[in-house]
C-alpha positions in Angstrom: 0.0 0.0 0.0 1.5 3.3 -1.1 1.7 6.1 1.5 0.3 9.5 0.6 3.1 11.9 -0.6 5.6 9.1 -1.3 8.1 10.4 -3.8 11.1 9.1 -5.7 14.3 10.2 -3.9 16.4 12.5 -6.1 19.6 10.4 -5.6 17.8 7.3 -6.8 16.5 9.1 -9.9 20.1 10.4 -10.6 21.4 6.9 -10.2 18.9 5.5 -12.7 19.9 8.3 -15.1 23.6 7.5 -14.7 23.0 3.8 -15.2 21.0 4.5 -18.3 23.4 7.1 -19.7 26.5 4.9 -19.5 25.5 2.6 -22.5 24.6 5.7 -24.5 28.1 7.1 -23.8 29.8 3.8 -24.8 27.7 3.4 -28.0 28.0 6.9 -29.3 31.5 7.9 -28.1 33.4 4.7 -28.4 31.7 2.2 -30.7 30.3 4.8 -33.2 33.7 6.6 -33.3 35.3 3.7 -35.0 32.8 3.9 -38.0 32.5 7.7 -38.3 35.2 8.5 -40.9 35.2 5.3 -43.0 31.4 4.8 -43.3 29.1 7.2 -41.5 30.3 10.5 -42.9 30.4 9.2 -46.5 27.5 10.0 -48.8 25.1 7.1 -49.3 22.5 5.0 -47.6 24.9 2.8 -45.7 26.3 5.8 -43.7 22.8 7.1 -43.0 21.6 3.6 -41.9 24.6 2.8 -39.7 24.8 6.3 -38.1 21.1 6.5 -37.4 21.0 2.9 -36.1 23.7 3.8 -33.5 21.4 6.6 -32.3 18.3 4.4 -32.3 20.1 1.7 -30.2 21.6 4.3 -27.8 18.5 6.2 -27.1 16.4 3.0 -27.0 18.8 1.6 -24.3 18.4 4.8 -22.3 14.6 4.6 -22.4 14.6 0.9 -21.6 17.1 1.1 -18.7 15.2 4.1 -17.3 12.1 2.0 -17.4 13.8 -0.9 -15.6 15.0 1.5 -12.9 11.6 2.9 -12.2 9.6 -0.2 -12.6 11.0 -1.8 -9.5 9.5 0.9 -7.3 6.3 -0.6 -5.8 4.5 2.7 -5.4 4.8 3.8 -9.1 1.8 2.6 -11.0 1.8 2.2 -14.8 5.5 2.7 -15.2 5.3 1.0 -18.6 4.3 4.5 -19.8 8.0 5.3 -19.7 8.4 3.1 -22.7 6.0 5.2 -24.8 8.7 7.4 -26.4 10.0 4.2 -28.1 7.2 4.5 -30.6 8.2 8.1 -31.5 11.9 7.1 -31.6 11.2 4.3 -34.1 9.0 6.6 -36.2 11.8 9.3 -36.3 14.3 6.6 -37.2 12.3 5.3 -40.1 11.5 8.8 -41.3 15.2 9.7 -41.2 16.0 6.7 -43.3 13.3 7.6 -45.9 14.5 11.2 -46.0 18.2 10.1 -46.2 18.9 12.4 -43.1 22.2 11.5 -41.4 21.7 12.5 -37.8 25.4 12.0 -36.9 26.5 14.1 -39.8 24.0 16.9 -38.9 25.2 16.9 -35.2 28.9 17.0 -36.3 28.1 20.0 -38.6 26.3 21.7 -35.7 29.2 21.2 -33.3 31.8 22.4 -35.8 29.8 25.6 -36.7 28.4 26.6 -33.3 31.3 28.9 -32.3 
């Protein structure tokens, strides 16, 4: 039975975030880095597919691990709603493939030109 006013402690929420962010960091800053120059930044569908797939996997991991972290709390009801952004994520992924939009290339351009 949940008590009235029961909240998630901020330290627990921060720990869930850090646990979910670590795979994102490893996928995008270590694994993807190997493929950036030879494949992802080249023009063509393979670069778009590989670069956007890394982003799909990384953000999908973040959402899923966040869901796992909050689903163990007994006083949170309907925590499966945390998984709902996965639908939007897959839609944006498919749209980016159809439009041939390389997310990694766009973000690299943004970071180079932001100064």
